[in-house]
C-alpha positions in Angstrom: 0.0 0.0 0.0 1.4 3.4 -1.0 0.4 6.8 0.2 0.3 10.1 -1.6 1.7 12.4 1.0 2.2 15.5 -1.0 1.4 16.9 -4.5 3.1 19.8 -6.2 0.4 22.5 -6.4 1.9 24.0 -9.5 1.9 20.7 -11.3 -1.8 20.1 -10.5 -2.6 23.7 -11.4 -1.1 23.2 -14.8 -3.0 20.1 -15.5 -6.4 21.3 -14.3 -6.0 24.7 -16.0 -5.3 23.0 -19.4 -8.3 20.8 -19.0 -10.6 23.6 -18.0 -9.3 25.7 -20.9 -10.0 22.9 -23.5 -13.4 22.4 -22.1 -14.2 26.1 -22.3 -12.9 26.2 -25.9 -15.0 23.3 -27.1 -18.1 24.6 -25.3 -17.8 28.0 -27.0 -18.1 26.3 -30.4 -21.2 24.4 -29.2 -22.7 27.7 -28.1 -21.9 29.3 -31.5 -23.4 26.4 -33.4 -26.6 26.7 -31.5 -26.7 30.4 -32.1 -26.3 29.9 -35.8 -29.0 27.2 -35.7 -31.4 29.4 -33.8 -30.9 32.4 -36.1 -31.4 30.4 -39.3 -34.3 28.4 -37.9 -36.4 31.6 -37.3 -39.4 31.8 -39.5 -38.8 35.5 -40.5 -35.1 35.1 -41.2 -34.3 36.9 -44.5 -30.5 37.1 -44.5 -27.7 34.9 -45.9 -27.3 31.6 -44.1 -23.7 31.4 -45.1 -22.9 34.9 -43.9 -24.4 34.2 -40.5 -22.6 30.9 -40.2 -19.2 32.4 -41.2 -19.6 35.4 -38.9 -20.7 33.3 -35.9 -17.9 30.7 -36.5 -15.4 33.5 -36.6 -16.8 34.9 -33.4 -16.7 31.4 -31.9 -13.0 31.2 -32.7 -12.4 34.5 -30.9 -14.7 33.6 -28.1 -13.0 30.2 -27.8 -9.6 31.8 -27.3 -11.0 34.2 -24.7 -12.9 31.5 -22.9 -9.8 29.2 -23.1 -7.7 32.0 -21.4 -10.3 32.7 -18.6 -11.2 29.1 -17.9 -7.5 28.1 -18.0 -6.6 30.8 -15.5 -9.5 29.9 -13.1 -8.7 26.2 -13.5 -5.0 27.0 -12.7 -6.1 28.9 -9.6 -8.4 26.2 -8.5 -5.8 23.5 -9.1 -3.2 25.4 -7.1 -5.7 25.9 -4.2 -6.7 22.3 -4.2 -3.1 21.1 -4.3 -2.2 23.5 -1.4 -5.2 22.3 0.7 -4.5 18.7 0.0 -1.0 19.1 1.3 -2.2 20.7 4.5 -4.7 18.0 5.1 -2.4 15.1 4.0 0.2 16.3 6.4 -2.2 16.3 9.3 -4.5 13.4 8.7 -2.5 11.3 6.2 -2.6 11.1 2.4 -4.7 9.0 0.0 -3.7 5.4 0.2 -3.5 3.5 -3.1 -2.5 -0.1 -3.9 -0.2 -0.4 -6.9 0.6 -3.5 -8.8 3.4 -4.3 -11.2 1.9 -5.3 -14.5 3.8 -7.0 -17.3 0.8 -6.8 -19.6 2.6 -4.9 -22.3 5.8 -7.0 -22.0 3.9 -10.3 -22.4 2.3 -9.3 -25.8 
């Protein structure tokens, strides 16, 4: 049985910040696609469908970059805080205990 006694808050912060940023970037494209769909699906829409789609996809790219930066920053701050809090509690109450097993699965193939 092994125990995780300490994590590097900066390492955890980078990982969580990256994942939060990617999720924010992908979600901005879904939001933009839904906006395009809702505009084009209106009964009284008289504009060019292609122009609306291109404009909103361009806006989605810009929005995606902005959301990636904000979500990445907040994810980084959250990851750093969680790592710091974990280290304080692990020092006092003990860390997470995990059982590791050596596996030769890749060597046997």
